[in-house]
C-alpha positions in Angstrom: 0.0 0.0 0.0 3.0 2.3 -0.5 3.5 3.1 3.1 6.5 5.2 4.2 7.8 6.4 7.6 9.6 9.6 8.7 11.6 10.5 11.8 12.9 14.0 12.4 14.4 16.0 15.3 15.1 19.7 15.3 16.9 21.8 17.9 17.2 25.6 17.6 18.7 28.2 19.9 18.6 32.0 19.8 20.9 34.3 21.8 19.9 38.0 21.6 21.7 40.9 23.2 20.4 44.5 23.1 22.2 47.4 24.6 20.4 50.6 25.5 22.0 54.0 26.3 20.6 56.9 28.3 21.6 59.0 31.2 21.5 58.9 35.0 18.9 61.4 36.3 20.5 62.0 39.6 24.0 62.3 38.2 22.7 64.6 35.5 21.1 66.9 38.1 24.3 66.8 40.2 26.4 67.7 37.2 24.1 70.5 36.2 24.1 72.1 39.6 27.6 73.5 39.4 29.1 76.3 41.6 32.4 78.1 42.1 34.5 76.7 44.9 36.0 80.0 46.0 38.0 78.5 48.9 39.3 75.4 47.0 37.8 73.0 49.5 37.1 70.3 46.9 40.4 70.0 45.0 42.6 72.6 46.6 42.1 75.0 43.7 40.3 78.2 44.7 37.9 79.5 42.0 37.3 76.1 40.4 33.9 75.2 39.1 32.7 72.0 40.9 29.5 70.1 41.5 27.6 71.5 44.5 27.2 68.1 46.0 31.0 67.7 46.2 31.3 71.2 47.8 28.6 70.4 50.4 30.4 67.1 51.2 33.8 69.0 51.6 32.0 71.4 54.0 30.9 68.5 56.1 27.2 69.1 55.5 24.6 66.4 54.8 24.0 65.7 51.1 20.3 65.0 50.4 19.5 61.8 48.5 16.6 62.1 46.1 16.9 58.6 44.6 13.4 57.0 45.1 15.1 53.5 44.8 17.5 54.2 47.7 16.2 54.3 51.3 19.1 56.4 52.6 18.2 60.0 53.4 21.7 61.3 52.6 24.7 60.5 50.5 28.2 59.9 51.9 30.9 62.1 50.3 32.6 58.9 49.1 29.5 57.7 47.2 30.2 57.5 43.4 27.2 59.9 42.7 29.1 62.5 44.7 32.8 61.7 44.6 32.9 61.1 40.8 30.7 64.1 39.9 32.0 66.3 37.1 30.2 69.6 36.3 28.7 69.8 32.8 28.0 72.8 30.6 24.9 72.1 28.5 25.1 75.3 26.5 26.7 75.0 23.1 27.7 72.1 20.9 31.0 70.5 22.0 31.2 72.3 25.4 30.6 69.1 27.3 33.8 67.4 28.5 34.3 63.7 27.9 34.6 63.2 31.7 31.2 64.9 32.3 29.5 62.9 29.6 30.9 59.7 31.0 29.7 60.6 34.5 26.0 61.1 33.5 25.8 58.3 30.9 24.3 55.0 31.6 24.3 51.7 29.6 22.1 48.7 30.2 22.1 45.4 28.4 19.1 43.1 27.9 20.0 39.4 27.2 17.6 36.8 26.0 17.9 33.0 25.3 15.3 31.0 23.5 15.4 27.2 22.8 13.1 25.0 20.8 13.1 21.2 20.4 10.8 19.3 18.1 10.6 15.6 17.3 8.2 14.0 14.9 7.5 10.4 14.0 5.0 9.8 11.2 3.7 7.0 8.9 1.8 7.6 5.7 0.5 5.6 2.8 -2.4 4.5 0.8 -5.2 2.0 1.6 -8.0 0.7 -0.7 -9.8 2.3 -3.6 -13.3 2.3 -2.2 -15.2 4.1 -4.9 -13.0 3.7 -8.0 -11.9 7.3 -7.7 -8.5 6.7 -6.2 -6.9 5.1 -3.2 -7.6 6.4 0.3 -4.6 8.2 1.8 -3.8 8.1 5.5 -1.1 9.5 7.8 -0.7 9.2 11.6 2.1 10.0 14.0 3.3 11.6 17.2 5.1 14.9 17.9 7.0 16.2 21.0 7.8 19.9 21.3 9.7 21.9 24.0 9.9 25.7 24.3 12.3 27.3 26.7 13.2 30.9 27.5 15.1 33.0 30.0 16.5 36.6 30.0 18.4 39.2 31.9 16.4 42.4 32.2 17.2 46.1 32.5 17.1 46.0 36.3 20.3 44.0 36.5 22.4 46.8 35.1 20.3 49.5 36.6 21.3 48.3 40.1 19.1 50.8 42.0 20.2 53.8 40.0 17.6 56.5 38.9 18.0 56.3 35.1 16.2 57.9 32.2 15.6 54.4 30.8 12.8 51.9 31.2 13.1 49.2 33.9 12.6 45.5 33.4 13.1 42.5 35.7 15.0 39.4 34.8 12.9 36.8 32.9 13.3 33.6 35.1 13.7 30.4 33.2 10.4 29.1 31.9 9.4 26.3 29.6 6.5 24.1 28.4 6.4 20.7 26.8 3.7 19.2 24.6 3.0 15.7 23.5 0.7 15.2 20.5 -0.9 12.4 18.5 -2.3 13.1 15.0 -4.1 11.4 12.2 -5.2 12.5 8.7 -7.1 10.9 5.8 -8.2 11.8 2.3 -10.9 9.9 0.5 -11.5 10.4 -3.2 -15.1 9.4 -4.1 -15.8 10.8 -7.5 -13.6 10.7 -10.6 -14.6 11.2 -14.2 -18.2 10.1 -13.7 -21.7 11.5 -14.4 -21.6 13.1 -10.9 -18.6 15.2 -11.8 -14.9 15.2 -12.6 -13.5 14.9 -9.1 -14.5 15.0 -5.4 -12.5 14.3 -2.3 -13.3 14.3 1.4 -10.4 14.8 3.9 -10.3 15.0 7.6 -7.7 15.5 10.4 -7.6 15.0 14.1 -5.0 16.0 16.7 -4.9 15.2 20.4 -2.5 17.2 22.6 -1.3 17.5 26.2 0.6 20.7 27.2 2.4 21.0 30.6 1.0 24.6 30.9 -2.3 24.6 29.0 -3.6 21.1 29.7 -5.0 18.6 27.2 -7.6 18.6 24.4 -8.1 17.9 20.8 -8.9 19.6 17.5 -10.3 18.4 14.2 -11.0 19.5 10.7 -13.2 18.4 7.7 -12.5 19.5 4.1 -14.5 18.9 0.9 -13.4 19.4 -2.7 -15.8 19.1 -5.6 -15.0 19.8 -9.3 -18.2 19.1 -11.4 -16.4 20.1 -14.6 -12.9 21.1 -15.5 -13.7 24.8 -15.4 -15.0 25.2 -11.8 -14.0 23.8 -8.4 -15.8 24.2 -5.1 -14.0 23.9 -1.7 -15.4 24.0 1.8 -13.9 23.4 5.2 -14.7 23.4 8.9 -11.9 23.4 11.4 -11.4 23.8 15.1 -8.1 25.1 16.5 -6.3 25.6 19.7 -3.5 28.0 20.8 -1.7 27.6 24.1 -0.4 30.9 25.6 3.2 31.4 24.7 5.9 31.7 27.4 5.9 35.5 27.3 2.1 35.8 27.7 2.3 33.4 30.7 5.5 34.3 32.5 6.9 37.6 31.3 8.0 39.6 34.4 6.5 42.9 35.1 8.2 46.0 33.8 7.3 49.7 33.9 5.2 51.3 31.2 3.1 54.5 30.9 -0.5 55.4 29.9 -0.3 58.6 28.0 -3.2 60.8 27.0 -5.3 59.2 29.7 -9.0 60.2 29.9 -10.5 59.3 33.2 -13.9 57.6 32.6 -15.1 58.9 36.0 -14.3 62.5 35.1 -17.6 64.5 35.4 -16.8 66.3 32.1 -16.4 62.9 30.3 -19.5 61.4 31.8 -21.7 64.4 30.8 -20.1 64.8 27.4 -21.7 63.9 24.1 -19.3 61.0 23.4 -21.0 58.7 26.1 -24.2 56.8 25.5 -27.1 57.1 27.9 -26.4 53.6 29.2 -22.7 54.3 29.7 -23.5 57.5 31.5 -25.9 55.9 33.9 -23.5 53.0 34.5 -20.5 55.3 35.0 -22.3 57.5 37.5 -23.4 54.5 39.6 -20.1 52.7 39.4 -17.8 55.7 39.9 -20.0 56.7 42.9 -19.5 53.2 44.4 -15.7 53.3 43.8 -15.5 56.7 45.5 -17.7 55.7 48.4 -15.4 52.8 49.1 -12.7 55.3 49.7 -14.9 57.6 51.8 -15.2 60.2 49.0 -18.2 61.9 47.4 -18.2 63.6 44.0 -21.0 64.9 41.7 -20.2 62.6 38.8 -23.5 63.4 37.0 -23.0 67.2 37.1 -26.4 67.5 38.7 -25.6 70.5 40.9 -25.2 74.0 39.4 -21.7 74.4 40.8 -18.7 72.5 39.5 -16.8 72.6 42.8 -18.2 69.2 43.8 -17.5 67.6 40.4 -14.6 65.2 39.8 -12.4 67.1 37.3 -8.9 65.6 37.5 -5.9 66.8 35.3 -3.5 64.2 33.9 -0.6 66.4 32.8 1.7 63.5 32.1 1.7 59.8 31.5 0.5 57.5 34.3 3.2 55.0 35.4 2.1 51.3 35.7 3.5 47.9 34.9 2.9 45.3 32.2 3.7 41.6 32.5 2.6 38.0 31.9 -0.4 36.1 33.3 0.2 32.5 34.5 -3.6 31.9 34.8 -4.3 32.3 31.1 -6.5 29.7 29.4 -5.8 28.6 25.8 -7.6 30.1 22.9 -10.0 27.9 20.9 -11.5 28.7 17.6 -13.9 27.5 14.9 -13.7 28.5 11.3 -15.7 27.9 8.2 -14.6 28.6 4.6 -16.2 28.3 1.2 -14.2 28.8 -2.0 -14.9 28.8 -5.7 -12.2 28.5 -8.3 -13.0 29.4 -11.9 -10.6 28.4 -14.7 -12.6 28.7 -17.9 -11.4 26.7 -20.9 -12.7 29.3 -23.3 -10.4 31.9 -21.6 -7.0 30.2 -21.3 -4.6 31.3 -18.5 -7.4 33.0 -16.5 -8.1 32.0 -12.9 -10.7 33.6 -10.6 -10.8 32.6 -6.9 -13.5 33.7 -4.4 -13.0 32.9 -0.7 -15.7 33.4 2.0 -14.6 32.9 5.6 -16.1 33.0 9.1 -13.9 32.7 12.2 -14.8 32.7 15.9 -12.1 32.7 18.6 -13.2 32.1 22.2 -11.2 32.9 25.3 -9.2 35.2 23.0 -5.9 36.2 24.5 -5.4 40.0 24.1 -3.6 42.8 25.8 -5.6 46.0 26.1 -4.4 49.5 27.2 -4.9 51.0 30.6 -7.5 53.3 29.1 -9.6 50.4 27.9 -9.3 48.7 31.3 -10.3 51.8 33.1 -13.3 52.2 30.8 -14.3 48.5 31.2 -14.1 48.9 35.0 -17.1 51.3 35.1 -18.9 50.9 31.7 -21.0 47.8 32.5 -24.2 47.5 34.5 -22.0 46.7 37.5 -18.3 47.1 38.3 -16.1 44.8 36.2 -13.9 42.9 38.8 -11.4 41.8 36.2 -10.7 45.4 34.9 -11.2 47.1 38.3 -8.8 44.7 39.9 -5.9 46.0 37.8 -6.7 49.8 37.8 -5.5 51.5 41.0 -6.7 54.9 42.3 -4.0 55.0 45.0 -3.4 58.7 45.9 -0.9 59.8 43.3 1.0 62.8 44.5 0.4 65.0 41.4 -0.5 68.3 43.2 -4.1 68.0 41.9 -5.7 68.8 45.3 -8.6 66.6 46.4 -8.7 64.9 43.1 -5.5 63.1 43.9 -7.4 61.0 46.3 -9.4 59.4 43.5 -7.1 59.7 40.5 -5.7 56.7 38.7 -2.1 56.4 39.7 0.2 55.9 42.8 2.9 57.9 44.6 6.3 58.1 43.0 8.4 55.0 43.7 5.4 52.7 44.1 6.4 49.3 42.6 3.1 48.9 40.7 1.8 52.3 39.9 -1.6 53.0 38.6 -2.4 49.9 36.6 -1.3 46.4 35.5 -1.6 45.5 31.9 -0.9 42.1 30.4 -2.6 39.3 28.6 -6.1 38.4 29.6 -8.7 36.0 28.3 -11.7 37.9 26.8 -15.0 36.5 25.6 -14.3 36.1 21.9 -13.5 37.6 18.5 -15.6 37.2 15.4 -14.7 38.1 11.8 -16.3 37.5 8.4 -15.1 38.5 5.0 -14.7 37.8 1.4 -11.4 37.6 -0.5 -10.9 37.3 -4.2 -8.0 36.8 -6.6 -7.8 37.2 -10.4 -4.8 35.9 -12.2 -4.2 36.1 -15.9 -1.1 35.6 -18.1 -0.7 36.5 -21.8 2.0 35.3 -24.2 1.8 37.8 -27.1 3.7 35.6 -29.5 1.3 32.7 -28.7 -1.8 34.8 -29.1 -1.0 37.3 -31.8 2.1 35.9 -33.4 4.1 39.0 -32.4 6.8 38.6 -29.8 6.1 41.6 -27.6 6.9 39.6 -24.5 4.6 38.2 -21.8 2.1 39.9 -19.4 1.2 38.6 -16.0 -1.6 40.3 -14.1 -2.8 39.6 -10.5 -5.6 41.4 -8.8 -6.4 40.7 -5.2 -9.2 42.2 -3.1 -10.9 41.9 0.2 -14.2 42.9 1.7 -14.1 42.9 5.5 -17.7 42.4 6.4 -17.1 42.8 10.2 -14.5 42.1 12.9 -16.0 42.3 16.3 -13.9 42.2 19.5 -15.8 41.0 22.6 -13.3 42.2 25.2 -15.6 42.4 28.3 -15.7 39.2 30.2 -18.4 40.5 32.5 -20.6 41.7 29.7 -19.8 39.2 26.9 -22.4 40.7 24.5 -20.6 44.1 24.3 -18.1 44.4 21.5 -16.0 46.9 19.6 -15.8 46.9 15.8 -12.4 46.9 14.1 -13.6 47.2 10.5 -13.0 50.7 9.1 -10.5 51.5 11.9 -6.9 52.1 11.1 -5.2 49.2 9.3 -8.6 47.5 8.9 -10.1 48.9 5.6 -13.5 47.7 4.7 -12.4 47.2 1.1 -9.0 46.9 -0.4 -7.7 46.1 -3.9 -4.1 45.3 -4.9 -3.2 45.1 -8.6 0.2 43.9 -10.0 0.9 44.0 -13.7 4.3 42.6 -14.9 5.5 43.0 -18.5 8.6 41.0 -19.6 9.5 42.1 -23.2 12.6 39.9 -23.0 13.9 37.2 -20.7 16.1 39.7 -18.9 13.9 42.7 -18.5 10.7 43.0 -16.4 8.7 46.1 -15.8 6.2 45.9 -13.0 3.4 48.3 -12.0 1.7 47.8 -8.6 -1.3 49.7 -7.4 -2.8 49.5 -3.9 -6.2 51.1 -3.1 -7.9 51.1 0.3 -11.1 52.7 1.5 -11.0 55.4 4.2 -10.1 54.4 7.7 -10.8 56.0 11.0 -7.7 57.6 12.7 -9.8 59.0 15.6 -13.4 58.6 16.4 -15.1 61.8 17.2 -16.9 60.4 20.3 -13.5 59.4 21.7 -12.0 62.9 21.2 -15.1 64.5 22.9 -14.2 62.5 26.0 -10.9 64.3 26.3 -12.7 67.6 26.7 -10.7 69.2 23.8 -12.4 68.8 20.5 -10.1 71.4 19.0 -7.0 69.3 19.7 -7.4 67.5 16.3 -8.1 69.2 13.0 -11.1 67.8 10.9 -8.7 66.0 8.6 -7.3 64.1 11.6 -10.4 61.9 11.9 -10.1 59.8 8.7 -7.4 58.9 6.3 -9.5 59.3 3.2 -9.3 56.8 0.5 -5.8 55.6 0.0 -4.0 54.8 -3.2 -0.3 54.0 -3.8 1.3 53.2 -7.1 4.8 51.7 -7.6 6.8 51.2 -10.8 9.8 48.9 -10.8 12.2 47.9 -13.5 14.4 44.7 -13.2 17.1 43.7 -15.6 19.2 40.6 -15.3 22.7 41.5 -16.2 24.8 38.8 -18.0 27.0 37.2 -15.5 29.9 37.2 -18.0 30.0 41.0 -17.8 
């Protein structure tokens, strides 16, 4: 029955090193704060320009320590931040001495190791011809896979210094292993008969066991039917499974920032035109409950004539928080359905038209959303969302915003977490539907017209994104956001490529890409910021997009 077997083993390893350069904030401030040492207390040279911290130390006075990562209130004169300080002149190109630049500079190195092992054993062959259309094909086997990673983060080289660089903990060694069994079959059941030219049914099944994501199985069924030579129909239904990767599960927390934050509990946001009636009612009730839990009272609805009791915070800079992995993630599971039609008419040689319709649903979808989205989800539903509220912290940030600081998103400087935790979470699902098409045509001028003007090859691809809905609220699973028409998700797109080869060595190619307009910013979101004049009218949509490229390629004779 023409059976064959195959054994394979693959091992791969990646070592990645990335160096980042910035400056030490404290050393920079020490170097900038330069004074004249009139008595020569520091180096025995009266009138020398020195760092103030060195002069204070030479005078025997306490040197204040403003490093939030150092618990000491003062520096010793022998500390490197003091003893090695070199004054710097920031005015004028080239006026900075190499010694001063060396003092304020900081380098950190991020190191990463990734390993992968994969072993596969498979047997394949043919069984009997059940329907006179061809032998049934089968394959089955087993696979073992191992993924491993570890890394040295930014914190290792930071060593408690206050740098103008992002922080990042070491990535402790993490790995997962999977053991899988699989089987596939293909069964031709029509060939050159009154029912058609060809038809085939195929199926696949895979059972797996992950050390991190547990066990399960997936399957797929595919059908091909060609009634005549000119047309082929294809349809498939498949289930799929994706285990969280090591980064999604185990990535250590590192600092990040939420910029341009719009507080969903801001009275101006709640009463603005960009909030629906349901959202407004929900936010008033939920924000009131959050404030009451902290012993605070604000007029979130703007019901009183005065604004003095409103909640009107000001976020003048980014909010510090952390991002990291989530070891409690569940695997994604999906179902997909496709139907395709392929037209290759005999009366029009070298022409092929392919139409593909698809529907995909992913449940327990793994996604990372922003702090802004989490803050909105916390209070947008009929009740407080425990998943979102549990990672948004209104923890008395010291921003000088008066009473509002008591309820603002954020935390005091030096807090190890900050105002939020973002990472990968399991959300309800994601659904998408669309239609893709491709037209291919080739023309040999000598063959068609008897004139050798070269060959033409034309390819036109297009898509219609019917919808792509993101159900990112686990508490309110029916709520969704629509991606279609947003940036990078055009509703309709066409790409044309025409290549003319007048000779074997010369090819001239014209490529055109056209996309429907996409939303850069939605007006309702800008209204929420309270500054509708911050973006000009042309900043809301891209407008229809078109790009054309012309390229010329010539193969030079190697003998030249």
